N, C-alpha and C positions, 0 to 999 in steps of 0.2 A: 534415130534420125528425126529431126524436127519436121512436122507437117506444116506447110505453108498454105493457108486457105486461098482460093482464087476469087471468092466473092464474099460479100457481107453475110449472106445466108449461111454459107459453109463455116464462116468464122463463128457465128452465133451457135451453130450446131456443136462445134468443138468446145466452146466455152460451156455450153449446157451439159456436155458429157463429163466435165470435170467435177470433182466432189464438192468444191466450195467456190463461191464467186464473191466478188466485191464490186462496188460502184463508187465513182467519184461524182458527187452531186452537189449542186449549189442549193443552199437553203438559207433564207434570211440574209442574203448577200455574201455568204462565205461558202467556201468549198470544204466538203468533208469526205473522208474515206469511210464508207459504210459497208458493213456486212450484215446478214440477217441476225436478228435478235440483239442488235446493238442498242444501247441507251444513249441518246443524243440530247445534250443540253444546249438550248439555243436561247437568245434573248427573248423576252416575253412576247408571245403572240396573243394579241388582245382579242381577235375575232374568232377564237376557237375555244371549245369546251373540253373537259376531260372525257375521253372516250371517242372523240371525233377521229375519223380516219382521213389522213391527208395523202394526196397523190404527189409524189416527187416527179416533177416534169422536166427539170433541167439536169439531165444526167450527162456528164461530160465523158465518162469512161466506164467501160464494163470489162471486167477481167477475171481471170482465175490464176492458178499458180503458174501455168505455162503459156496462156494466151491473153492478149489484151486487145480490146477494140475501142478506138478513140473516136469521138464524134467531131463534127466540123461545123460549129463549135459544140453542138449537143447531138446526142443520139435521139432519134424520133421516139415519141412515146409508144408508137405501134411496135417497136422492136424490143423494148424492155420496159417493165413496169415495176415500180417499187412503192410500197405503201408505208406510211408511218402513222402510228396511233398515239394520240396525246395521252400520256400517263398521268402527269400532274403539273400544276403551276406551283412554283416554289420560289424561295429567295436564297441568295448566296450568303456568304459570310459578311459580318459587319465590317464596313470600310470606314476608316477614320481619316478625315481631312483636317489638317491643322493649319490655320492661317494666322500670320503674325506680321505686324509692322514694327520695325526696329524703333526703339526710343519713343514710342507713342503710347505704350501701355495697351495696345490693341492685340488681343488674342481671342481666337475663336476656334472651336472644334465642331466640325460638321460630321454627323454619322448617318450612314444610310446603308440599306441592303439592296443589291441589284436584283430585279425580278427576272426569273427564268421560266422556260417551259421545257418539260422533259418529254421526249418522243421515243417510242419503241419502234425500231425498224422491222418491217415484216419481211417476208420472203422476196427474193429477187425472181421475178417471173419473166422468162424469155419465151414469148409465144412462138409456136411453130408457124413458119411462114407458109401461106397457101400459094402454091405455084400453078 
């Protein structure tokens, strides 16, 4: 039989008791489904260095295999905390852009690599609420 929690605190307790959790968080303008120890590749973050620890503050959903808690629109940072550590700054694969104008003899190839930042997601911490 399914247990239906009557409050947010009891829902957090049920999710905490599950063996694995996930979060849906906004980072750099996009939403990602994240679990602990995930490696997340996002567009380059210019103001961070390798080894910096970032706090994910826009968490839209927290869940486990059996229970899900959705924010309206986000879950407050006092209820759930997720940290991400900057692992590296890297570049993607070579991209080729070919430009041509018909019958004019104009041809041009532009090559570039998109810069990315890699983040390692830490543990999902659900603090115990003080009543």
